[in-house]
C-alpha positions, 0 to 999 in steps of 0.5 A: 435850331432850324426853325429859329434859323427860318424865323430869323431869315423871315424876320430879315426880309421883312426888315428889308423890305418893310422896315428899310423903305421907312426910313428912306422916308424919313419916317422915324417914328413909325419906323421906331415903333415897328423897330420895337414891335420886330425885336419883341416878336423875334425875342419871343419866337427866339424863347419858343424856340429854345423851350422856354414857356412863354405867357399867354395873353389869353388868360389875362384877355380872359380875365378882363372879359369876365370880370366885365360881363360878370 
């Protein structure tokens, strides 16, 4: 639970110092893209914190590389 709280504060820090200036400068499309990535990463961190097994993207990448190489 402590790690989830720590990551929440880190995400709030990034939101305040990274995402809010994007909105102030009027880049709404960039803000929406960053906000989506922001919430996906926060969701994955919370899921890992409560013990849910999150799929590993390395397995999918390995299958693609093996099919290309042969």
